[in-house]
C-alpha positions as CSV (number, residue, x, y, z in Angstrom):
1,M,9.0,76.9,-18.2
2,I,11.8,79.7,-17.5
3,G,10.1,82.8,-18.6
4,D,9.3,82.9,-22.3
5,V,11.1,79.7,-22.9
6,G,9.6,76.2,-22.5
7,V,12.2,73.7,-21.1
8,T,11.1,70.0,-21.4
9,R,12.8,66.7,-21.5
10,D,12.0,63.8,-24.0
11,G,14.2,61.1,-22.5
12,D,17.7,62.3,-22.8
13,V,17.0,65.1,-24.9
14,A,16.3,68.7,-23.6
15,V,13.8,70.6,-25.6
16,L,14.0,74.5,-25.4
17,T,11.0,76.3,-27.1
18,L,11.0,80.1,-27.6
19,R,7.6,81.1,-26.4
20,R,7.1,84.8,-27.3
21,E,4.7,84.3,-30.3
22,A,2.8,87.4,-30.4
23,K,6.1,89.0,-31.4
24,L,7.1,86.3,-33.6
25,N,9.9,85.2,-31.0
26,A,11.7,88.3,-31.6
27,L,14.9,87.9,-29.3
28,S,14.5,90.6,-26.6
29,L,16.9,91.2,-23.9
30,H,14.5,89.5,-21.6
31,L,14.0,86.5,-24.0
32,E,17.8,86.2,-24.5
33,S,18.2,86.3,-20.7
34,R,15.4,83.6,-20.0
35,L,17.2,81.5,-23.1
36,L,20.5,81.9,-21.2
37,D,19.0,80.6,-18.0
38,A,17.4,77.5,-19.9
39,V,20.5,76.6,-21.6
40,R,22.3,76.8,-18.0
41,S,19.5,74.7,-16.4
42,D,19.6,71.4,-14.8
43,A,17.3,70.0,-17.6
44,V,20.0,70.8,-20.0
45,K,23.1,70.0,-18.0
46,G,21.7,66.4,-17.6
47,S,20.7,65.8,-20.9
48,R,22.7,64.2,-23.9
49,A,21.4,66.2,-26.7
50,V,19.3,69.7,-27.1
51,V,16.7,70.7,-29.5
52,I,16.1,74.5,-29.9
53,T,12.7,75.5,-31.5
54,G,10.4,78.4,-31.7
55,G,7.3,76.0,-32.3
56,D,5.3,75.2,-35.3
57,K,5.0,78.5,-37.1
58,V,8.1,80.5,-36.7
59,F,11.5,80.1,-35.2
60,S,12.6,83.8,-34.6
61,A,11.9,86.9,-36.7
62,G,15.2,88.6,-35.2
63,A,16.8,90.4,-32.4
64,D,14.6,93.3,-31.0
65,T,17.2,96.0,-32.1
66,S,15.1,98.9,-30.6
67,E,16.2,97.9,-27.3
68,L,19.7,98.3,-28.2
69,R,19.5,101.6,-30.2
70,E,19.9,103.9,-27.3
71,M,22.8,102.0,-25.8
72,T,26.1,103.5,-25.2
73,P,29.3,101.4,-26.6
74,E,29.9,100.5,-23.0
75,A,26.2,99.4,-22.6
76,I,26.8,97.1,-25.6
77,A,29.9,95.6,-24.3
78,E,27.9,94.7,-21.2
79,Y,25.1,93.5,-23.1
80,Y,27.4,90.9,-24.7
81,R,28.6,89.9,-21.3
82,E,25.1,89.4,-20.2
83,S,22.0,88.2,-22.1
84,G,23.9,88.6,-25.4
85,A,26.0,85.7,-24.2
86,V,23.4,83.2,-25.1
87,Y,24.7,82.6,-28.6
88,E,27.9,81.4,-27.4
89,A,26.6,79.5,-24.4
90,V,24.6,77.4,-27.2
91,A,27.5,76.9,-29.4
92,A,29.8,75.8,-26.4
93,L,27.1,73.2,-25.2
94,P,29.1,69.9,-24.9
95,Q,26.2,68.1,-26.0
96,P,25.0,68.1,-29.6
97,T,22.3,70.5,-30.5
98,V,19.5,70.6,-33.4
99,A,17.8,73.7,-34.3
100,A,14.3,72.8,-35.4
101,I,13.0,75.7,-37.7
102,A,9.7,76.8,-39.4
103,G,8.8,80.3,-40.7
104,Y,11.0,83.4,-40.1
105,C,14.5,82.5,-39.1
106,L,16.1,86.1,-39.7
107,G,18.7,88.3,-38.0
108,G,19.4,87.1,-34.5
109,G,17.1,84.0,-35.1
110,F,19.3,83.0,-37.8
111,E,22.5,83.6,-35.7
112,L,20.8,81.5,-32.8
113,A,20.3,78.7,-35.4
114,L,23.7,78.9,-36.7
115,A,25.0,78.5,-33.2
116,A,23.5,75.0,-33.1
117,D,25.5,72.0,-34.7
118,L,22.6,70.8,-36.9
119,R,19.6,72.4,-38.4
120,V,16.4,71.1,-39.6
121,A,14.0,73.2,-41.4
122,D,10.7,72.6,-43.0
123,E,9.5,74.1,-46.4
124,T,7.9,77.2,-44.7
125,A,11.4,78.5,-43.3
126,V,12.8,81.9,-44.4
127,F,16.3,82.7,-43.6
128,G,18.2,86.0,-43.8
129,L,20.1,88.9,-41.9
130,P,18.6,92.1,-42.6
131,E,20.9,94.0,-40.1
132,V,22.9,96.1,-42.6
133,G,19.6,97.5,-44.2
134,L,19.1,98.7,-40.7
135,G,22.4,100.6,-40.3
136,I,23.9,97.7,-38.1
137,L,25.4,94.4,-38.8
138,P,24.7,90.8,-37.6
139,S,27.1,90.8,-34.3
140,S,26.1,87.4,-32.5
141,G,28.2,85.2,-34.5
142,G,26.5,85.3,-37.6
143,V,29.1,86.6,-39.8
144,T,31.8,84.4,-38.3
145,R,30.0,81.3,-38.5
146,L,28.8,82.0,-41.8
147,V,32.2,82.7,-43.3
148,R,33.4,79.5,-41.9
149,A,30.2,77.5,-43.4
150,V,29.9,78.9,-46.8
151,G,32.9,81.1,-47.6
152,P,33.4,84.9,-47.8
153,A,31.6,85.4,-51.3
154,R,28.4,83.8,-50.0
155,T,28.3,85.6,-46.6
156,R,28.9,88.9,-48.5
157,D,25.9,88.1,-50.6
158,L,23.8,87.4,-47.6
159,V,25.0,90.3,-45.0
160,L,25.4,93.1,-47.7
161,R,22.2,92.5,-49.7
162,G,20.2,91.5,-46.7
163,R,18.3,89.1,-49.1
164,R,16.2,86.1,-47.8
165,M,16.7,82.6,-48.8
166,S,14.3,79.5,-48.8
167,T,14.8,76.1,-47.1
168,V,16.0,74.7,-50.6
169,E,18.5,77.3,-51.2
170,A,19.8,77.1,-47.4
171,H,20.0,73.2,-47.9
172,S,21.8,73.5,-51.1
173,W,24.5,76.0,-49.4
174,G,25.1,73.2,-46.7
175,L,23.2,75.4,-44.0
176,I,20.6,73.2,-43.4
177,T,21.2,69.5,-42.4
178,E,17.7,68.2,-43.5
179,A,14.9,69.9,-45.2
180,V,11.6,68.3,-44.6
181,P,7.8,68.8,-45.3
182,T,6.1,71.5,-43.7
183,G,5.4,70.7,-39.8
184,E,7.9,67.9,-39.6
185,H,10.7,70.1,-38.5
186,R,10.3,69.4,-34.8
187,S,9.8,65.6,-34.7
188,T,12.7,65.1,-37.4
189,A,14.9,67.1,-35.1
190,L,13.9,65.1,-31.9
191,N,14.7,61.9,-33.9
192,I,18.2,63.0,-34.9
193,A,18.5,64.5,-31.0
194,R,17.4,61.2,-29.9
195,E,20.2,59.4,-32.3
196,L,22.8,61.7,-31.2
197,A,22.0,61.1,-27.3
198,G,22.7,57.2,-27.9
199,Q,26.2,58.1,-28.6
200,P,28.8,58.0,-26.3
201,P,28.6,61.5,-24.6
202,L,32.4,62.2,-23.9
203,A,33.2,61.1,-27.7
204,V,30.4,63.6,-28.9
205,S,31.7,66.4,-26.8
206,I,35.4,66.1,-27.8
207,A,34.5,65.4,-31.4
208,K,32.4,68.7,-31.3
209,R,35.5,70.5,-30.2
210,V,38.0,69.2,-32.1
211,I,35.7,69.9,-35.4
212,T,35.3,73.6,-34.0
213,A,39.2,74.2,-33.6
214,A,39.9,72.3,-37.0
215,T,37.7,75.1,-38.8
216,D,40.4,77.6,-37.9
217,A,43.7,75.6,-37.0
218,P,46.5,74.9,-39.6
219,R,46.3,71.4,-41.2
220,E,49.1,70.3,-39.1
221,T,47.7,71.5,-35.9
222,A,44.2,70.0,-36.6
223,L,45.7,66.8,-37.4
224,L,47.6,66.7,-34.2
225,L,44.2,67.6,-32.3
226,E,42.4,64.5,-33.9
227,Q,45.3,62.3,-32.9
228,L,45.4,63.5,-29.4
229,A,41.7,63.3,-28.9
230,Y,41.7,59.9,-30.2
231,A,44.5,58.8,-27.9
232,T,42.8,60.2,-25.1
233,L,39.0,58.7,-26.1
234,N,41.1,55.4,-26.7
235,R,42.6,55.2,-23.3
236,I,39.5,56.2,-21.5
237,G,37.4,53.6,-23.5
């Protein structure tokens, strides 16, 4: 346990569990900081796959925006370098990551889930980005990742309208890897993570980086990256 974040191991899989249930796992500065510590922990460093979950009832109802309201622009910039860096830290993990989602997955919670490689959600999950309605906008990678995942039109639909979407709709948009019956999100995510943990770790890590780079790179560059990565892995193998 690291503060409000449970850190356990299931064989080669590290499981990080948000434990601020009384506040629906709202991502306070403290919780973000503890999650960042967990991401950097030896339990995660020594793992071959990572599952991130909020437990049985809720993933996260979003960031605790009240803490940021009185911050100056300079303080906000510092926040992104400190606890606010957790979203990019999750995305940058060399291991494959799986978000196991039930209940609310809103605002910063949705952004955290989007930072994972794969997402498993049960029938109770509800997704949304309500920030614009609060006079702000998603700023922890949500807009950037959504545009790349579903395109600008659907990103505008979610961000500007602030509407909520079900697991069924999120799955139809390709945002969810697997939609499962109520209560099966964690076990399914663990099964996927165990499968991923059985893959050659260097190949998984390099493939992750090539996929990320190929999202933005011109076609010729993306092809070259694939070929160079293959040549490297083939030589090592």
